[in-house]
LUMFI-950984 format. One record per residue (C-alpha): x, y, z. Coordinates in nm, 4 decimals. Layout:
# LUMFI-950984
- X,Y,Z
...
# end
This chain:
# LUMFI-950984
- 12.3040,8.9839,16.9152
- 12.6527,9.1064,16.9914
- 12.8539,8.9086,17.2437
- 13.0986,9.0915,17.4720
- 13.4285,8.9239,17.5447
- 13.6329,8.9830,17.8620
- 13.9885,9.1154,17.8332
- 14.1494,9.1082,18.1763
- 14.4999,9.0109,18.2799
- 14.5196,8.7143,18.5196
- 14.5500,8.8186,18.8806
- 14.4392,9.1778,18.8253
- 14.1078,9.3111,18.9542
- 13.8347,9.3951,18.7051
- 13.7889,9.7649,18.6282
- 13.4127,9.7066,18.6069
- 13.1622,9.5719,18.8600
- 13.1349,9.1962,18.8727
- 12.8076,9.1917,18.6730
- 12.9636,9.3665,18.3708
- 13.1968,9.2335,18.1025
- 13.4539,9.4419,17.9182
- 13.5042,9.3859,17.5440
- 13.8471,9.2628,17.4421
- 14.0712,9.5234,17.2814
- 14.1422,9.4774,16.9164
- 13.8953,9.1931,16.8811
- 13.5679,9.2451,16.6937
- 13.2399,9.1640,16.8570
- 13.1145,8.8233,16.7521
- 12.7664,8.7922,16.6045
- 12.5657,8.5698,16.3741
- 12.6275,8.7292,16.0353
- 12.3458,8.5473,15.8580
- 12.0919,8.6299,16.1277
- 12.1984,8.9941,16.1205
- 12.1720,8.9990,15.7406
- 11.8232,8.8492,15.7579
- 11.7151,9.1368,15.9814
- 11.8626,9.3836,15.7327
- 11.6683,9.2146,15.4523
- 11.3435,9.2603,15.6430
- 11.4188,9.6237,15.7199
- 11.5075,9.7167,15.3613
- 11.2040,9.5173,15.2462
- 10.9698,9.6973,15.4835
- 11.1049,10.0532,15.4619
- 11.3038,10.0661,15.1389
- 11.6631,10.1717,15.0846
- 11.6111,10.5460,15.1200
- 11.4149,10.5406,15.4451
- 11.6455,10.2933,15.6200
- 11.9321,10.4550,15.8102
- 12.2503,10.2970,15.9403
- 12.1167,10.3573,16.2909
- 11.7989,10.1667,16.2016
- 12.0065,9.8824,16.0625
- 12.2415,9.8476,16.3587
- 11.9467,9.8553,16.6001
- 11.7610,9.5839,16.4074
- 12.0741,9.3735,16.3536
- 12.1844,9.4006,16.7166
- 12.5328,9.5267,16.6312
- 12.7287,9.8508,16.6488
- 12.8299,10.0581,16.3436
- 13.1957,9.9391,16.3457
- 13.0775,9.5785,16.3295
- 12.8419,9.6596,16.0431
- 13.1152,9.8331,15.8443
- 13.3667,9.5563,15.9159
- 13.1287,9.2789,15.8131
- 12.9364,9.4367,15.5262
- 13.0995,9.7637,15.4257
- 12.8799,10.0719,15.3876
- 12.5001,10.0925,15.3650
- 12.4994,10.0380,14.9903
- 12.7153,9.7267,15.0198
- 12.4877,9.5927,15.2922
- 12.1866,9.6568,15.0691
- 12.3525,9.4648,14.7852
- 12.4147,9.1750,15.0238
- 12.0522,9.1937,15.1388
- 11.9257,9.1833,14.7797
- 12.1453,8.8811,14.7047
- 12.0192,8.7077,15.0196
- 11.6593,8.7835,14.9243
- 11.7111,8.6439,14.5751
- 11.8532,8.3215,14.7188
- 11.5705,8.2777,14.9711
- 11.2319,8.4421,14.9141
- 11.3286,8.5249,14.5581
- 11.3377,8.1611,14.4446
- 10.9650,8.1045,14.5089
- 10.8392,8.2581,14.1860
- 11.1054,8.1156,13.9490
- 11.0478,7.7718,14.1007
- 10.6738,7.8003,14.0372
- 10.7470,7.9055,13.6788
- 10.9763,7.6062,13.6277
- 10.7121,7.3646,13.7583
- 10.4732,7.4396,13.4742
- 10.4809,7.2005,13.1749
- 10.4536,7.5058,12.9467
- 10.5462,7.8692,13.0002
- 10.1777,7.9633,13.0112
- 10.1083,7.7068,13.2844
- 10.4258,7.8147,13.4634
- 10.3261,8.1807,13.4596
- 9.9846,8.0968,13.6001
- 10.1530,7.9047,13.8817
- 10.3960,8.1935,13.9331
- 10.1203,8.4538,13.9634
- 9.9354,8.2410,14.2178
- 10.2585,8.1861,14.4089
- 10.3085,8.5638,14.4093
- 9.9621,8.6112,14.5609
- 10.0642,8.3856,14.8493
- 10.4211,8.5138,14.8881
- 10.3357,8.8836,14.8708
- 10.0730,8.8562,15.1459
- 10.2566,8.6133,15.3762
- 10.2397,8.7622,15.7295
- 10.5730,8.5966,15.8159
- 10.7612,8.8756,15.6396
- 10.7039,9.2269,15.4975
- 10.4426,9.2454,15.2242
- 10.5112,9.2682,14.8543
- 10.8427,9.2150,14.6788
- 11.1713,9.3682,14.7939
- 11.2953,9.3913,14.4339
- 10.9937,9.6040,14.3416
- 10.9472,9.8275,14.6435
- 11.2902,9.8842,14.7991
- 11.4024,10.1660,14.5696
- 11.0783,10.3620,14.5298
- 11.1625,10.7334,14.5711
- 11.5310,10.6462,14.5955
- 11.7701,10.9400,14.5538
- 12.0788,10.7219,14.5003
- 12.0951,10.6816,14.1188
- 12.3406,10.3902,14.1290
- 12.1222,10.1904,14.3664
- 11.8058,10.2687,14.1717
- 11.9707,10.1732,13.8417
- 12.1026,9.8469,13.9834
- 11.7569,9.7422,14.0995
- 11.6008,9.8522,13.7708
- 11.8448,9.6252,13.5894
- 11.7525,9.3313,13.8151
- 11.3844,9.3760,13.7318
- 11.4496,9.4236,13.3603
- 11.6727,9.1160,13.3533
- 11.3854,8.9139,13.4992
- 11.1559,9.0386,13.2225
- 11.4133,8.9536,12.9561
- 11.4541,8.6041,13.0998
- 11.0780,8.5572,13.0894
- 11.0689,8.6732,12.7272
- 11.3316,8.4111,12.6430
- 11.1171,8.1414,12.8054
- 10.8153,8.2501,12.6008
- 11.0186,8.2488,12.2780
- 11.1332,7.8950,12.3569
- 10.7709,7.7838,12.3907
- 10.6827,7.9570,12.0636
- 10.9660,7.7679,11.8944
- 10.8431,7.4429,12.0505
- 10.4917,7.5019,11.9203
- 10.3307,7.5588,12.2614
- 10.2421,7.9186,12.1735
- 10.1202,8.0670,11.8426
- 10.3958,8.1657,11.5937
- 10.2966,8.5324,11.6020
- 10.3253,8.5663,11.9801
- 10.5033,8.8864,12.0839
- 10.7248,8.7391,12.3555
- 10.8753,9.0706,12.4639
- 10.5373,9.2416,12.5036
- 10.3915,8.9424,12.6856
- 10.6863,8.9352,12.9277
- 10.6411,9.3065,12.9982
- 10.2719,9.2417,13.0655
- 10.3501,8.9677,13.3181
- 10.6211,9.1771,13.4835
- 10.3794,9.4686,13.5149
- 10.1148,9.2450,13.6724
- 10.3664,9.1157,13.9259
- 10.4813,9.4657,14.0189
- 10.1191,9.5767,14.0553
- 10.0422,9.2783,14.2766
- 10.3388,9.3670,14.4962
- 10.2136,9.7218,14.5448
- 9.8576,9.6087,14.6083
- 9.9876,9.3708,14.8750
- 10.1673,9.6606,15.0418
- 9.8396,9.8515,15.0298
- 9.6673,9.5711,15.2184
- 9.5240,9.3482,14.9449
- 9.4476,8.9934,15.0580
- 9.5752,8.6727,14.9041
- 9.2276,8.6042,14.7641
- 9.2201,8.9447,14.5957
- 9.5601,8.8903,14.4382
- 9.4619,8.5414,14.3232
- 9.1721,8.7055,14.1424
- 9.4198,8.9431,13.9765
- 9.6191,8.6392,13.8661
- 9.3052,8.4803,13.7241
- 9.2132,8.7927,13.5272
- 9.5683,8.8256,13.3982
- 9.5599,8.4728,13.2598
- 9.2270,8.5446,13.0903
- 9.4081,8.8232,12.9061
- 9.6764,8.5808,12.7800
- 9.6562,8.5882,12.3993
# end
C-alpha cells in the first residue's frame, strides 16, 4: 500500500484537516515493490496480459500510475518483470521435480504430478502463467516473447532426453525432440484443464496416462 508523507514547513499551519496527510512534493510514494509485483503476477496470471489494464494493475498493487511507471516502466515492462518473478518463484516447482528424478523419465513423471498439484493450488490462480497469459494477445512482441519462453523449455527438455539416450537410460532410437513436444503439450493441456476447473486428482490421472504413452 502507498504511504503518504507529510511536507509542511515548521511553524506553519497545515493546509489540510488534522486527520489528513499531504504527500511531500518531489518525493515518490513509498511502497513495497516486491509485494506490489506479486499482486501484478497474480493479476496477469488470472486475467492474462490483454485483459489486464493499467487501472486494474494500480488498483491491485495499491499504487498510483506515476508510481507504477517510475518503478516498473510501462505495462509491457511490468509484465516482463512479472514473468521473471513467476519463473523465480512458482516457476521453479516443475524444473525442481524434473531434477529430482534419477532418470529423465522418472523426472518427467514427477514433474507431471507436481504440475497437477501446482496448477490446481487454491493459493494462487489456476494453471500456468507462461501458458495462459498471452492467449488472444494482440501485442505481437509480447506473444512472441512468451512463445519463445515455452519453446525454450521444450528444447531444454529435449536436451535432457538426449543426454539420457546417450547414457543408455533410453533406447537409442528415441526421438527426443518429438518426446519433448509431447510432454510440453501435455503440460499446456493440464494448465488449461485446471483453468476449466479440473481437480488435482483428474490431472494426476492425465499424468498417469501420459506416462503410459512413454515409448
